[in-house]
C-alpha positions as CSV (number, residue, x, y, z in Angstrom):
1,X,115.3,142.7,107.5
2,X,113.7,142.7,110.9
3,X,110.6,141.7,109.4
4,X,112.5,138.7,107.7
5,X,114.1,137.7,111.1
6,X,110.6,137.9,112.8
7,X,109.1,135.5,110.2
8,X,111.9,133.0,110.7
9,X,111.7,133.0,114.2
10,X,107.9,132.3,113.8
11,X,108.4,129.4,111.5
12,X,110.9,127.8,113.8
13,X,108.6,128.3,116.9
14,X,105.9,126.7,114.7
15,X,108.1,123.6,113.5
16,X,109.0,123.1,117.1
17,X,105.2,122.6,118.0
18,X,104.5,119.9,115.6
19,X,102.7,116.8,116.5
20,X,104.8,114.6,114.5
21,X,107.2,112.4,116.5
22,X,110.8,112.6,115.5
23,X,111.9,110.1,112.7
24,X,112.9,106.8,114.2
25,X,116.5,106.1,113.3
26,X,116.8,102.8,111.5
27,X,119.5,100.3,112.5
28,X,120.3,97.3,110.5
29,X,119.4,94.1,111.9
30,X,116.7,95.6,114.2
31,X,113.0,96.0,113.7
32,X,111.9,99.1,115.5
33,X,109.2,98.3,118.3
34,X,110.3,94.6,118.4
35,X,111.8,93.5,121.8
36,X,113.4,90.0,122.5
37,X,114.0,88.8,126.0
38,X,114.9,85.5,127.7
39,X,116.4,84.1,124.7
40,X,118.2,80.7,125.0
41,X,119.4,78.0,122.7
42,X,118.9,74.5,123.9
43,X,121.4,71.7,122.6
44,X,120.1,68.3,121.8
45,X,121.7,65.4,124.2
46,X,123.1,63.9,121.1
47,X,125.7,66.2,119.3
48,X,124.4,67.1,115.7
49,X,120.9,66.6,116.6
50,X,118.7,69.7,116.2
51,X,118.7,72.5,118.8
52,X,115.8,74.4,119.9
53,X,115.7,78.2,120.5
54,X,113.1,79.7,122.8
55,X,112.5,83.5,123.7
56,X,109.9,86.0,124.7
57,X,108.9,88.7,122.2
58,X,106.8,92.0,122.5
59,X,105.9,94.3,119.6
60,X,105.1,97.9,120.1
61,X,105.5,99.0,116.7
62,X,103.3,101.5,114.5
63,X,102.3,98.8,111.7
64,X,101.7,95.0,111.9
65,X,104.6,92.8,110.8
66,X,104.8,89.1,110.3
67,X,107.7,86.8,111.2
68,X,108.3,84.6,108.1
69,X,111.3,82.5,109.1
70,X,114.5,82.3,111.2
71,X,118.2,81.9,110.8
72,X,120.9,80.6,113.4
73,X,124.4,81.5,112.9
74,X,126.4,78.1,113.0
75,X,123.4,75.9,111.9
76,X,122.9,74.5,108.5
77,X,119.4,75.8,108.7
78,X,116.7,77.0,111.0
79,X,112.8,76.9,110.8
80,X,110.0,78.3,113.0
81,X,108.1,75.5,114.3
82,X,104.6,75.0,116.1
83,X,102.5,72.5,117.5
84,X,99.5,71.5,115.7
85,X,96.8,68.8,115.3
86,X,97.0,66.4,112.4
87,X,95.2,63.2,112.1
88,X,93.7,63.7,115.7
89,X,97.4,63.7,117.1
90,X,99.3,66.6,118.2
91,X,102.6,67.1,115.9
92,X,105.4,69.5,115.5
93,X,105.5,71.3,112.0
94,X,106.8,74.3,110.3
95,X,104.8,77.3,111.0
96,X,103.3,79.6,108.5
97,X,103.8,83.4,108.8
98,X,103.3,84.7,112.6
99,X,101.4,88.1,112.3
100,X,102.0,90.6,115.3
101,X,100.5,93.9,115.8
102,X,101.2,96.7,118.3
103,X,101.0,95.3,121.9
104,X,101.6,91.6,120.8
105,X,103.5,89.4,123.2
106,X,104.8,86.1,121.8
107,X,106.2,83.1,123.9
108,X,108.7,80.7,121.9
109,X,108.7,77.9,124.3
110,X,108.7,73.9,124.7
111,X,105.6,72.5,123.3
112,X,104.6,75.7,121.3
113,X,106.3,78.1,118.8
114,X,110.0,77.5,118.8
115,X,112.9,77.8,116.4
116,X,114.6,74.6,115.4
117,X,118.3,74.7,114.5
118,X,119.4,71.9,112.4
119,X,122.9,70.5,112.2
120,X,124.3,73.0,114.9
121,X,128.0,73.6,114.5
122,X,130.4,72.0,117.4
123,X,131.3,75.7,117.9
124,X,127.9,76.1,119.5
125,X,128.9,75.1,123.0
126,X,127.2,75.6,126.4
127,X,127.9,78.9,128.1
128,X,128.5,80.6,124.7
129,X,126.2,82.7,122.7
130,X,124.2,82.0,119.3
131,X,123.2,84.7,117.0
132,X,119.7,84.3,115.8
133,X,117.8,86.1,113.2
134,X,114.0,86.5,112.7
135,X,113.2,87.0,109.2
136,X,110.0,89.6,108.6
137,X,108.1,89.5,105.7
138,X,109.1,92.2,103.3
139,X,112.7,91.7,103.8
140,X,113.3,93.3,107.3
141,X,115.4,91.1,109.8
142,X,115.8,91.3,113.6
143,X,119.1,89.7,115.1
144,X,119.5,89.1,118.8
145,X,121.8,86.7,121.0
146,X,120.8,83.6,122.8
147,X,122.4,81.9,125.7
148,X,123.4,78.4,124.7
149,X,122.5,75.8,127.3
150,X,123.2,72.3,127.7
151,X,120.6,69.6,127.1
152,X,120.0,68.9,130.7
153,X,119.9,72.6,131.7
154,X,116.6,74.3,132.9
155,X,114.7,75.6,129.9
């Protein structure tokens, strides 16, 4: 009996010295390692016109991921846009999947990557919050809140 107790104590001690990190608890609507800051939705000057969502993202995950789309609660639909050259002119168009790896920093800002929220609801008013969801290739989703700003507010 004493030998069995000693063997169990040794096994427990060895288990405590494992090099493997503890498992990350999965939270629905959160991609581990993806952090969103400075999130804001800019309403258009004309009610009903598309709104734009800007934010900063950092990623400290173990494996690479791709942002494949977006949703904004209270908008008919939303797409990730980027500026690109077409026919020797800069134009805004829907972005393809955006690959990010450990250490990546992305800025969704005017004149660059951003989310367009089409047909925003009248419920989305300055001073409120909008729920934004990033769609990740493979089916994961990352939700965050964006401050809603009026068209003339500082971006």
